[in-house]
C-alpha positions in Angstrom: 184.6 165.9 50.5 183.1 168.9 52.5 185.4 171.3 50.6 184.1 170.1 47.2 180.5 170.4 48.5 181.2 173.9 49.6 182.9 174.7 46.3 179.9 173.4 44.3 177.5 175.6 46.3 179.8 178.6 45.9 179.9 178.0 42.1 176.1 177.9 41.9 175.9 181.2 43.8 178.5 182.7 41.5 176.4 181.6 38.5 173.3 183.2 39.9 175.3 186.4 40.5 176.6 186.1 37.0 173.1 186.3 35.7 172.4 189.2 38.0 175.4 191.1 36.8 173.9 191.5 33.3 177.4 191.1 32.0 178.0 188.3 29.5 181.8 188.1 30.2 181.1 187.7 33.9 178.5 185.0 33.3 180.8 183.1 30.8 183.8 183.1 33.2 182.3 180.2 35.1 181.4 178.1 32.1 183.5 175.2 30.8 184.7 175.2 27.2 182.2 172.5 26.3 179.3 174.1 28.2 175.7 173.4 27.1 172.4 175.1 28.1 168.8 173.9 27.6 165.6 175.6 28.5 162.8 173.2 29.6 160.1 172.2 29.0 161.0 171.1 25.5 157.5 172.1 24.4 158.7 175.8 24.4 160.8 174.8 21.4 163.9 176.7 22.6 167.0 175.1 21.1 169.8 173.6 23.1 172.8 176.0 23.1 176.5 175.6 23.2 178.6 178.2 25.0 178.7 180.6 22.0 175.0 180.4 21.3 174.3 180.8 25.0 176.4 184.0 25.1 174.3 185.4 22.3 171.1 184.4 24.0 172.2 185.9 27.3 173.2 189.2 25.6 169.8 189.5 24.1 168.0 188.8 27.4 170.4 191.1 29.3 169.6 193.9 26.9 166.0 194.1 28.0 166.7 194.6 31.7 167.9 197.6 33.7 168.5 195.4 36.7 168.1 191.7 37.4 168.7 189.2 40.1 168.3 185.5 40.7 167.5 184.8 44.3 168.0 181.2 45.5 165.0 179.9 47.4 166.4 176.4 47.8 169.6 174.7 46.8 170.2 170.9 46.7 173.7 169.5 46.3 174.0 166.1 44.6 177.4 165.1 45.7 177.7 161.9 43.7 176.5 163.5 40.5 178.5 166.7 40.7 175.2 168.6 40.3 173.5 171.4 42.2 169.8 172.0 41.8 168.5 175.5 42.5 165.0 176.8 42.9 165.4 180.6 42.2 163.2 183.6 42.0 164.1 185.8 39.1 163.2 189.5 39.4 164.2 192.6 37.7 163.2 195.9 36.0 162.6 196.0 32.3 164.1 198.8 30.3 161.9 201.4 28.6 159.3 201.6 31.3 158.4 197.9 30.8 157.9 197.5 34.6 158.9 194.8 37.0 159.6 191.2 36.0 159.3 188.3 38.3 159.0 184.5 38.0 160.7 181.3 39.2 162.8 178.7 37.7 164.6 175.4 38.6 168.2 175.1 37.4 169.9 171.8 37.2 173.6 172.8 37.2 176.1 170.1 36.2 179.6 171.0 37.5 183.1 169.8 36.8 184.4 167.2 39.2 186.2 169.8 41.3 183.1 172.0 41.4 184.7 175.1 39.8 183.2 175.1 36.3 179.7 174.9 35.0 179.4 172.1 32.4 175.7 172.2 31.7 172.6 174.0 32.8 169.1 172.7 32.3 166.7 175.5 33.3 163.0 174.6 33.8 161.1 177.9 33.4 157.6 179.1 33.9 156.1 178.5 30.4 153.6 181.3 30.6 156.2 183.8 31.5 158.6 182.5 28.8 155.8 183.1 26.2 155.2 186.6 27.7 158.9 187.4 27.4 159.0 186.1 23.8 155.9 188.2 22.8 156.6 191.4 24.6 160.2 191.9 25.5 162.7 189.4 24.1 164.9 189.8 21.0 163.7 188.2 17.8 166.1 185.3 18.2 164.8 184.3 21.7 163.8 181.0 20.2 160.5 180.2 21.9 157.6 178.5 20.2 154.9 181.1 20.6 151.7 179.6 19.3 150.2 183.1 18.8 153.0 184.2 16.5 151.4 182.6 13.5 148.1 184.3 14.2 147.0 187.7 12.8 145.9 190.4 15.1 142.3 189.8 14.1 142.6 186.1 15.0 144.2 187.0 18.3 141.4 189.5 19.1 138.8 186.9 18.2 140.4 184.3 20.5 140.7 186.8 23.3 137.1 187.9 22.8 135.8 184.3 23.0 138.0 183.4 25.9 136.6 186.4 27.8 133.0 185.3 26.9 133.7 181.8 28.0 135.3 182.9 31.2 132.4 185.2 32.0 129.9 182.5 31.2 131.7 180.0 33.5 131.7 182.5 36.4 128.1 183.5 35.7 127.0 179.8 35.8 128.6 179.5 39.3 126.6 182.6 40.5 123.4 181.0 39.1 124.2 177.7 40.8 124.9 179.5 44.1 121.6 181.3 43.9 119.7 178.1 43.1 121.4 176.3 46.0 120.4 179.2 48.4 116.9 179.0 47.1 116.7 175.3 47.6 118.1 175.6 51.1 115.5 178.3 51.9 112.6 175.9 51.0 
């Protein structure tokens, strides 16, 4: 039993290294023939992917990075379910002077019974960072529902302008409330 546990954890680490390799063949080597991948939350609208579609998706993402790594912060082994859950920090350098990239994810990794193959990955990502990736860096077929993609530049500028005004107004109201409170305390 301990050997299978160790093998599952090793396979999870190998998967993280596969992502960090930026090599699709290296990443795919661990995946079962009937592998499935899903990005969560579903509200992002990213489609479930089989092994072939995942390979294309990974190639597109790998193409935007000079270097990348997934650093495990926590790993939980579900022995009875042949599953490993990983909280990981993703960090890398974007190509073309795009700067540094960092965020976190939780990966639920379903493994084969012997712990040597990855059968399914459900990856819960930072929604804001996924939208940023879709807007600024990712290939066109990234597959993320970007609510701003249907808006014109003028509409986006207007939304940004009003958001800034509202944010300023909110902060300004706190300053006024603080001054009023200080004035009342001084009486």
